[in-house]
N, C-alpha and C positions, 0 to 999 in steps of 0.2 A: 428521425435518424437514429435516436437511441433505441427505439423499438425495433428497427431492422437489425441493429447490432445485437440485441438480445435474442431475436429470432435466429440470426445466423449462428450465434454462439450455441444456442440450444440444438440446432441442427448438426453442427460440428461435433458437439459432445455426444449426441445420439449416434452419429455415424461412427465415432471412435469407439464407443462402448459396443456397438453392434459388430464391428469388425474384429475387435479383440476377442469376442466370444466364438469366432470361427476357429475351429481346431484344424490345423493342417495335418493331413494324413502323412505319416512317416512311412518309409519303405519297409517292406516285408521281404527279407532276403535270407537265403540259406547258403552258407559257405562250408564246403567240405575240404578238409586237409587230408591228403593221402600220404601215408608214410610206409616205408618198407620195414622189414623185420629188425633192422638196427636203428630205426627211428629217423632215417633220412627222408626228406621230402621226395616224392616220386613225380617228376615232370612227365607229361604225356600220358598219364593214366586215364582210362575211360571211366567216367562216373555216371551212374544213372540213379535218379531219385524217382520212386514210383509207389503207388498205393498197392498194398499186398492184395492180389486178386483172390486169395483164399479167404479173406475176411470180408463178409458182406457189409456193404456200406449203405448208409441211408440215401446217398446220392452218388453219382458217377464221379469218382476222384481221378479217373484216368487223365482228365484234362490237366492235372497237376504234374504228370510225368514229364521229366526233363532229363536231358543227357548232354554230356560234353566232355572236353579233355582238359586236364589240369594244366596250369601254367608252369613256368620255370620253378616256382616255389612250392609246387605240389598242391596248389589251391584252385578251386573253381567255385564261382558264386552264381547262384540261380536267383532270379528276381521273381517273386510271387506277388508283387504289389498290385498288379492288375486284377488278381483274383480276390483280394481282401476287400470287404465292404464295411464301411464305418458302422460300428455298433455290433458287429458280428462277434459272437462269443466263441473263442477258440478258433483254430484254423485247421491244421492237419498234422498227422503223424505219418511219415513216409519211410519206406525202406531205402537203404543205400546199397548199391552194388558197385564195387570198384575193381577194375582189372587192369593189369599191365603185364604184357607178355604172358608168362605162365603163372603169374601171381594173381591171387583173388582175395578180396576182403568184403565183408558185409557189415551193415550197421543199421541203426534206426535214428531218425532225427525228428524231433518235435519242433514244428515250425509255429512260432508264436507271432501273432499279428504285430505289425509296426516295430519289429525288432530285427537285428542282425543275429541270426541263429547260426551256431557253429557246431560242427561235429568232426571228429577225427576217425579215419578208418585205416587200419593197417593191412596191407596186402602181403600175403604169405604164399609159399608154394602149396598147391593143391595136393593133398595126401590121398 
């Protein structure tokens, strides 16, 4: 009886140590805040994140291209969690294009793995 209790304790301890060593992958997301020229959030702005086609890439980053419309607070969040692989060094640098009516803004966002990455873009009249 004592021997089975010792064996059970060792198995439990081994399982606990093994499970605690597993690292849960965190989300990799990019949030863009679109503001107008006076600093107010722009609801309903079109936002596109994309790899610059002018820059040669080692692999095809077009799979990371995403687009959508900002919410009432001028924000939109894109989830890149499915593209990140554990142990990968670095993730992506993407261009941002934001438009609303006749206003346009551009920027760049560096998306770091397992983090909430944020960038602000100001849309202004095209001159």
